Every structure is written in structure tokens, then in C-alpha cells.
N, C-alpha and C positions, 0 to 999 in steps of 0.2 A: 744300703745298696752301694756298690762301687760307683764312683764318678766317671764321667767320660775322660778320655786320655788321648793325648797327641804324642805319637812316637816319631822322632826324626833321627836320621842317621845316614850312614853310607853303606853300600853293599860291600860285604866282606870278601866275596868271591863270585866270579862270573857263573851264571846259571839262568834257568828260566825264573821269572819273577817270583812265583809263589815259593819255590825252594829257596831262592836267595833271601827273601824276606824272613822266612822261617829260620834260616841260618844266622840272620843278622839281628834277630829279636828273640823274645821269649814266647812269641806266638807260635801255635802249631800251624802246620801247613794247611790243614783243613780250615782253620780259623782264618788264615790269610786269604784263602780262596773265597770265603764268604764275604770278607771285607772288600775284596776287589770287585766281586759281583755287585755289591751294594754301593759302589762308588766312593769308598772311604780311603782309597790308596792313591797317592800321587807319586809318579816317578818322572824324573827329568822336568819337574814343574808342571806336569799335566796329569789329569786323572787317568789311571791305568784302566784299560778296557779288557785286558785278557791276562790270565795267570801264566800263560805260556810264552809271553813276550820275553826275548832274551835281554838280559841286563849285564853290565860290566862292573868289575870291581871299582869302587870309589864313587859310583853314581849315587846321588842323594835321593832319599825317599822321605815321604811324609805319610803317616798312617793316622787316621782319626778313628779311635776305637770308641764306639758308643758305650754309654753306661749299660751294664748288664741289667736286663729286665728281671723283674721279680719272678721267681719260680712259682709254679702252680701250687705246689705243696706249701703249707703255712708253717712258719717257725713255731716251735713249742718248747717251753722251758722244761726239758726232760733231763734228769741227771745223766752224765756220761762218765765212764771210766776211760781216761785218755792215757795211753801208754807213751805217746810221743806226738808233738805238734810243732810245726814251723810255718812259715808263710806259704809253703808250697803244698803241704799234705798233712794229714792227721791219721794216726793209728789208734783205733778204738778197741777196747776190750768189751765186746757186746755181751750182754746177759742173755741167757736163754729166755725165750718168750717174746723177744723184740723182733719185729719184722724189719728188714733192711729198707725196703722201698715201698712207698704207698701204692696200693692196688685195690681192686674191688674187694670190699670186705675189711680192708685195713687202710683207710684213708688218712688216719692220723695215729699218733703214738709210735711212729716208726723212727728208725735211726736217721733217716733223711730229715724228718721234722725236727729232731733234736739237733742235728748238725746245722740246719738253717738258723736256729737260734744261737747255738754256740759260736758259729763262725760268722755271725752277722757283721757285715762291713769288711770281711776279709776275703770274700769270694770274688775273684777277678772275672769270673764268668766262664762256664764250660759251654762253648759254642754260642756265647753271647747271653747265656742265661745264668743268673746268680744262683747257682746250685752246686752242691757237692758232686764231684765226679766219681760215681760208683763204678769201679773197675772189676770188682768181684763181689760175690755175696756168700753168706753162710745162712743156712736155714733158720727159720724162726726159732725152733727149739734146739738149735746148736749154739753153744756159747763159744766165746773166744775172739781172736784177733782178726781184724781186717783193716786194710789201708784205703783211704779215700783221698782223692785229689782235690786241691783248692784252686787250681789254675789249669788252663788249657795245656800248658807245656808239661806240667806234672802228670796230667791225665793221659796225654799221648805217650809219655815215657813209661808210665806204669803199665798201660794197656799193651805196649810192645813187649814188655817182659812177661806178662801173662800169656800173650800169644805165642811166644817162643819157649814157654815152659821153664823159664830160668828162675822163677820165684821159688823160694824155699818155703814149704808148708808141711808142718808136722802136726798131726791130729792124735789125740788120745781117745780111745773108745773102749767100752765094756761090751763084750759080745757073749752070746750064749754058747756054752760048750768050750772045748779046747781045740783050737785050730791045729791041724797037723798037715804038713810040717809046721814047726813053730816060727819059722822064718820063710817068707815066700813072696812071690810077685803075682798079682792078679792082672792079667793083660786081656781085657775083654771090652768089646765095643759096647757103648751105652747109648740108648735112644728111647723114644717113646714106646710104651708097651702097647701091643696090639689089643690086649684084653681090656686095658684101662688107660685111656689117653692122659689121665692125670698123673700116672705113675711112669717112672723110668724103668728100663729093664736091660739085661744083658742080651745082646743080639748076636746072631751068627757072625763069625769073623769075616765071612764073604759078603755080608749084607752091604748094600749101598746106602743104607740108612744109618743114622746115629753117628757117633764120633769115637775115634780111638781113645781108649782110657787105660791108664796104668797106675796101679797102687802097689806100693811095697809095704808089707806089714811085718811086724815082729811081736811075738808074745813077750810081754814084760813081767806078767804075774799070772800064775795059774791059781784060780780060786774055786770055791764050791759051785760047780755047775756053770762057771763062767770064766772069762779071762780078760785081763787088761792088755790091750795091744796098742802099739803105735802104728800109725799109717803115714807114710811119706808119699806125697802126690807128685807124679810127673806131669799129670794133666789135671784140669779142674772142671770136670763135667758136673752137671746138675745131679745132686744126690750121690756122687761117685762113691764115697766111702760106704754109705748105707747099702747101695745096690751091689757093690763088689763083695762086701762081707756076707750079705744074704746069699749071693750066688755060690759061695763055697760052704753054705750050710751053717753059717755062724752070724746070724742077724744081730744087730745091735739091741741090747737090752732096752726096752721101752719104745722101740720103733714099731708103731702100730700100722705103718704103711707097708713095710717090707719084711716084717717078721712078727712072730707071736712070742710073748714071754714064756719061757719054759715052765711047765707045770710045777717043777720043783722050786721055782723062784717066785711064783706068783704071790704067796703069802708075804714074803719079805718085801717085795716091791710095793705091795699094797700098804703094808705097815709104814714104809718109808714115805709113801705118797709120791714116789718117783714117777712122774707122768710125762716124760720126754725121752727122746733117744739119747743114750749115754754117749755123747760125742762133744769133744771140746777142741777148738783150734788153739793148740798150745804154743806153737812157734810160727813166726813169719819173718822171712828175710828177703831182702831185695837190694838192688842198687838204687840209691837215691836218684831220682830222675833229673835233678838239677845239678847236684854236686858230684854225682857219679861215685859217691863213696858207698861202701857196703854197710848196710845197717841190718840189725837183727833184734827181734823182740820176743819175749816169752811171757806166758800167762799161766798162773797157777790154776789147777783144777778147782772149779767152784765148789762151794760147800755141799750142795745136793749130790753132786757126783762123787765127791770125796767120801761122804757118808756111805754111799752105795758101795764103793770100793772097800772101805773099811769093814763093813758088815759082811760082804761076800768073802773077804779074806780071813775071817775068823774061823 
């Protein structure tokens, strides 16, 4: 677990205290506000009482950052495929079958459990808790890349990029049938289904529910009763690729929630033992939240999905 830390320095530009300290340190503004509320910030030699007090350039400050407390989830020694890692963040190539975050029914064996072990002693605390900062997720049965923050500053920077949709995400999927046109954009709101609250669904464009969602797709390979497509996401809604593909009549192969395996492919799918949606997060790109340099990562299609593609392409 990270040790307590004392940060001292001078205000770099006049502003209200929380903003000035965030600009003068590696702490997020939200974290600074919490530290002020807990009495851990001194300005002008006195304990700060409000985040909105005005401060001037050159004024000295002292911040006592308590040691991050242990996360509720427990560290587990689970192998990880790491595409990139530094002191601020880690990019993981998640296998299909692994849940990202502990929840009812999946309290352990998750990516978070694995990261708590892998990053032990390196987590500076997200909101004061020694835990990895999950800024996006991919489904249990989807494979591929996702980025996780190791510090408050990285968490805030990555979250802002996901919020403004500037993250580059490219998925590969195998769908039933042959989408026409072969290149297109699906611009449909996504929200909870009225028929089944555990599922997502495309909603009416004028609906006040759900969220705007945009997926750009392109057919890469036409196969026997199926197609390999790429999907580039403008937005990142829950089950977006799966719901959008199903909405145009081309559900993902193996997706038992949003589609059914075409009869013509059932025998092959059964022989291969392919029991998940054919979806892989193949590319991920973003601005590093600390260095501000553009970084990009790619992941090869895993063996089970590659075998599916090869067999369908014969």
C-alpha cells in the first residue's frame, strides 16, 4: 500500500484554491476538494477551510496526503497480458471470460483482482483508495484492450477523453449474414430495454431515455453466411457494438443475448465450441494523460476467434 505523502510548493497561477492546487500538483481537483474537506491542506500557513478561497501566484501550500486505504476487492495472482505500463497507467489485453470489475456473482477472479496484485505498491490511490482506476469496460466475453489508471491525475485525464469521445477504439466482430451497404454508420440511441431491464436496446431517436450512440462499420471479409467487420466507436455505450449490429439484422456470432446463431452455422459453431460473442477490442489510442503524447496499441485476434474466421472463410 502507498505511504502517506507531504506535498509542498507554490501556487503557479492565481485561482480558487482547489483549481490552483490541481494545477500546481499531480492531484485531481476532486481529490484536492476531499483533502481540503478533511483538513489536510494548508495555505498561508493555516488549514484551508474552503476550496473556493482565492489564492495568488507564489503563495506557499502544504498538503498532507494520507496513505491510500486498501480496496475492498482482494489482490489475486492472476496472469495478465500487459501491452504497456508506466507509473501512471496500464494497458491490458483482456482475455475473453474475464470480468473487469467485481460484482454480485463475480467477487473474485476479475481484472481488478489481478491488477491489485500486479500493481501492488504502485497505486497512489483513486479518490484515496488503493485501487485501479477503471475508466471503461469491455464485456466479460469480449477480448481485447483496455486502459486502467494508476493515479488520480491519470484517472481524471483519461475519463475526460472518454467523456469527449476522443479515444480511438477499433473492434473486430464476426456477424451473421452480409451487411449491406458494406460500409455504413449506425446512429441510434441506446438505453435499457422495456421488455428486459437486463438488456440494452435501440430507442426512438426522440426518446428522452438512453444515450446517443454512433458506430461506424466496414465489412472486411465476406464469408459463408457471415462477415468479418470492423467497428469504430464514436461513443462507448454499454453493449454498443452488440446492440447496434443486432439492430441492422446482423447480430454477432455467438451472442446469446442479442441474437441467435444462424441455422446454417450452428453445426460449425458447435464443433468449434465457440461459446461467446465474436468481438475483439483490437485497437486503442489516446493522449497519455500526463505526457500528453499520442499513444496507440493493437492486439491480435485471439485463437478461438481466429479459428472461427478461418473456418467460415473456407
